[in-house]
N, C-alpha and C positions, 0 to 999 in steps of 0.2 A: 259627569256627567251632569247633563245641561242644570237635572233639579240641581243639586249640588252648588253649580255657575249662579241660577239665580239667585238661592240663600245667603248666598254670600255676595254678592251685589247688595241683595235687601239688607245684610249685615250690613255690612262696607258704609252703605252710606247712613244709614241708623248713630252707627259710632261716629261716623264724620262729622253731621250732624250735632252729635251728645258732645262732644269736644269743640266742634266751634260755638256750641253752646256753653261753656261750662267757660269757656275764654271769654264768652263775653259778658257773662256773668262778674269774673272775677275782677275785667277791666272796669265794668259798672259800679260793682260793690266797693272798687280803690276810691273810684273818684267821687259816689256819693257819704261814703265814710269821712274821707279828707275835708268834702266841703260843711259835711254837717258837725262835724270838729270845729273845723276854723271858723263857723257860726255860729257854735255855740261856745266858742271860749270868746268869741269878739263879743257879744252879748253878755258874759260873763263879767268880763274886765268892763265892759261900759257899764254896767251896776257895779261895781265896784268904786268905781272912778269917781260916779256919781252920785254915790253915798261918804265916799270921804272916808274908808273904812282903812285902817289902820291892819297891817298882817299883825299874826302873834307867831311867838319864834317857831320854826318849825317841828318843832316837836312836839309842839302845846298844840298843833291844827290838827283836829280829830276829823276833818271831811281826806275825803280822797283826791279833792282838787287844793292842791297848795298853792298858795299864790304871797308872794316878794313885791315888796316895794323896799329898795334898800338904801332912798333916799332919808325913808320915815326911819326906818327900823333897823338901817345900820348893817341887817345883814341878808347874804346873798349865798348860796352853796358855790362854791368851786367852779364847779360843771357846767353853770350857766353862766358864769364870766364871758365876755367876747362872742356874746350868739348875736345872728344878726337877728332883725325884727321882722315878727309876722312868726307864721309856724315852723318850728323844725322839724328835723330828724330825733327823733328819740334818741333820748338821754340818760343816762342811769345815774342816778342819786339814790348814794347810798346803799345799791343794788338791788333798787326799781329802775324801772325802765316808766321813763314819763314823755310826751311828748309838748314841747315848749312854746306857748304863745309868750308874745314880748313885742309890750308897747312904748313907744317913745312920748310921755304924758308934758314935760317939759325939758328944755335946757339941764342936764343932771338928773332928771327925774323918769328914771324906767321902774314898769308894774310887770310883772313876770306869773304867767299862770300853768302851773303843772297839772297838765292829764292824764295820770295811770294809763299805759297799755295796755295792761294784764286784761281788761274787761273789752279790746277790742280786741284782743291776742281771743278771748276766750267765745266771745261773739263768732269771730271767724271759723274757729273751731269747730262752734256747732251748724255755722253754715253747709262748712265743709263736708260735715258728715252726713249733713241733709242732701245736697251736691250728691256724693257720693253714694249713696241708699237709693235715690233716686235713679242714677244714670244705672245703676246694676237694675235696678227694678228696670230701667228702658229697654236695660237690655236683653233680660230676659224674656220681657213679653216680645220686645221683638225678634229671638228667637222664635221664637210661636209663633209670630207673625210673618215672618219669612219662612216656615215651613207651610203654612196652609197660603202663602201667596204662592209659592212654587208649587204647589198640590194644586188651585185654582185654578193657575198659569197655566200648567201643561197640560192639565188636563186634557185638551182638546188635540195635544200633540201626541199622549201617549194613547189615545183611543182612534187616531188615525195608522200610528204603529203598530200597533193589534189588527188590524183591519189590513194594512200590511202583508203582516206576518202567515195572517186566515185567508191568506189569498190562494186561490186552489188554479194551478196550468191549465189543470186540464180542460177546464171549466168557460166558457164563452160569456160574452159579453159581463164579464166583471167591472165595477164600478166601484168608488169611495164616496164615501159622504162622511163628514163631521157635523153633526150637531152644536150650537149656539160657538161655531167655528167666525174668526177676526178675519178682517178683509186679508190680512198677511195670509193668515191659514187659508185661505179662499183661493188666493192666487198659487199657493203649492198643492192643496185638491186640484185643483181645475189641470196645473202642470203635468200632476201626478196619472187623473184619469185619459188625459192626452195620450202618455206615451204607453198605456197600456191597450185604447184603442189603436196607435201605431203600431204595436204589441201582436196582437190579435188579427191584423191582417199581414202579420207576419208568418205567426203560426199558420194560418192557413193558407197563405200560397207556399209555407212549405209541407203541410201535408199534400194542398194539392200535387206538386212537386214530388212527394214520395211517393205518389201511388202512380205518378207518370212512368217518372224511370222504375218503378218498381215493376211495372208492364211493359215498355217499353225496352228492355231491359232482357228481361225474363223472356220474351216471345224470345229473341231469336238465337238466345241458350239451348232454349226447345228446340228449334230446327235445328243444329248446330247436333246435340246429342244424338236427334234421331235420324239424322243422318250417318252418323257415325256408326251407328249400330247398326243400317241398313249397307253400309260399304262392309263391313265386317266379314259378314257372311258371301262377298266377292270379290276379295281385294289373294291375295296370296299370302304367307306366313311374314314376310321379311316388310309388309303394309303393316302387319298387324301394331306395329311398337307405336310407329306412329298414331297409329287407331286409339290406344289405348292413351297417350297422352291429349290428344285431340277432346276424349270423355272425362278423362282427369280434369282436363282444363276449367270445362264447361260445365262442371260439379264444382271446380271449387270457386270459381267465378260466380253461381247460385250463392253459393257458402261466404263468400267476401261481400257478395251485395246483401246478403241479410243480414251482414255484423257493419257494413255501411249501414246503412239504412237504418238498424237500430242506432243510432247514436241519434236519433230524431226523438224527442221526449213524446212525438205522439205516438208512436211505434210500441211496439208488446219486443221484447227483447226475442232471441233466434231461442230454437228449442235445446237445451244442454245436451254434449254427448262427450262422455266414458273415450278419454283422445289416449292413443298409447303415443305418447310424446318420441322416446327413440325410433321409431317409427314413420309417423307421422313430418317432423319435422326435414330429414332428409327429403319427401315428395313433396311438400312444400317449395323446398328448393331447389328442386328439378327444373321447373320450367327457368330458372332467371339462371341456367350454366350452361357452356358449351362443354367441350370436350376440354380446351384447356380448362376454364373453369373449373370440370372436376376434381383435375387434376392439384389443384390450388388450395384444396377445401380441405382440412382434414376433419373428420369428427372424433369426438367425445363424450358420447353420450352414455349415462346409465339410465337403465330401466325408470322410467317414471309414466304416472298416469295421474291425467287428467280432468276435473268435469267441468267444461267451460260452449260457448258456441266452437264451430271447428271452423267456423269465417271469420271468427276475433281471433282468435289463436295464429291461423295462418298474417293477417292484416300485422298482427305486432311481428310477427316473428320475420317477417320476407323486406319488410321496411326494413328492420336491423339488418339482416343477412344482405339484401340489395347493395344497402350504402357502402357498410366494410366489401364490399367484391368492387366496386365502382372506385373506392377509396385506395384500393388495394391492386393495382392494374395487375404487375406480374407477382407481388407477395403471395406466403400465404395467407388465407384463411381458419383461422380456428374458431371450432364449434364445441364448446362443454355446456355442458348438465349437468347439476349435482347438488343437492340438496335444496328441489324446491328453486332453483334457479338457473336462467342460460345465459349466458356467455357469450357474445361475438367478439374477436380481437381482430386483427388485420396490421398489418405492416406499411399500413401507409402513410403519408406527412402529418397525420392525425389531426386535431383541431385546434384553430385558433382561441387564445383563453379571450380574444371580445367575443367572439360567437357562439363561446362555451354557455351561456346564457341565456343565447336565445336559439337554442334547437328546437326546441320544440313547440315554436310560436310560426300563428299561421301565415304561409306566404313571405317565410325567412329560409333561406336555403345557401350553405356555408359551400357551394359549391358553383361551376357552372352549367347549365343548363336542367336544374333542380325546379322543379315546381314547389317547394318549399310545405307544401304537401301532407307528404307521408309519414317522418316523424310527428305531424300534427296529430296525426288522425290514430297514429299508433299510439300515444299519449295518450287520447283520449277514451278510447278502448279500453286502455288497461288502467286508467280513474276508472269509469264506469263498473269493470270486475273485480276492483279491489287489489286490481298488479300494483308493482313498482318497476318504474323502468328509468333508468338515466344511463346517460354518455360521459367517458370522460377520457381524458390522453392519458395511457399506459406511459408508468416509467421509461420503459425501455426504447420507446418508439410506437407510432403507430395510436388508435384507437381501441375503446372500450366499449360494445354496448354491454348493459344487466339489465336482464326481464326478471324477477322473480315474481313469480308467480302463486309462490306461498309461503305466509310465512313474514305476509310483505306490510 
């Protein structure tokens, strides 16, 4: 989530700054400490040489600071022999670590000051304990500040998200406004409002097209139905069957028109009907078959009833059925219905593996001459009514289309 990323960034910057500060403090402390000890020992050495103090034996020196001048006393711990002039690294003398300051007073006359390291180490321990506690407090404070910063930074974006979620596609003139927005968010809001305006214009065009299509297509269908009804009384019995097919085709076209126009979110769904599928499916397939095709189709339908718009059922089934007939020009097409599902199997060449994932995309067609819209429309209708639509290759060759209208 964006909030977590903002918090991690703030915490990361804080931790990095703390580490850099601790590193700088360590370097500065070491430099200051070395300079202070060097200056202190140099001044102490000057005072002792100026006063011409004769060192006492080591075991009699009560001070933590030990002073040796072997030219005067002849005593020098063996650990100090051979050391270079100036301050050296800590040296253990009788189990105690000392910083040693050596000065060449004269030829054959050297003076030594031994400063115990325990005090310095104890001081450093307290210093780093304080630094650790401070770093922990800074981290906890930064954690709280990061939460508040993330909330404050993301609040306008969360308000924008809530407004987008609350948009009602059925309403017109929808716009978004976010108070306290910065320049970057203003640009986002302006871009979204521009897209909303484009979508509104698109919806208006869709509404106009839907109304025009409904009127322009229903009028000739009504004329066809009326003409067929008049002809039924004037023709002989031999012409009755073609007229019945003509009337049924006009009725089916009205139902299909309702189903297709219902895909528009601006239109209400067509009325539901109780459909006897084992009777309807052969009727829906009839206009797509000639006598040769009828001989190639095998029906295995168990009685089943579905409550749905008739046009949607016709569009979904006839697209699957028509594709199977075209894919299997000479082979058999089998339509089965059982357990709330319809399967349409053909004996054609099947579908290539590259084409399978794209069969339900608009404009895609796996064969020459197809519009690429039939399966897309069938899929859209199936999703609208909660049906499952799937197309796959059969193990023995050919393709199998599955339409599960119950339990999907």
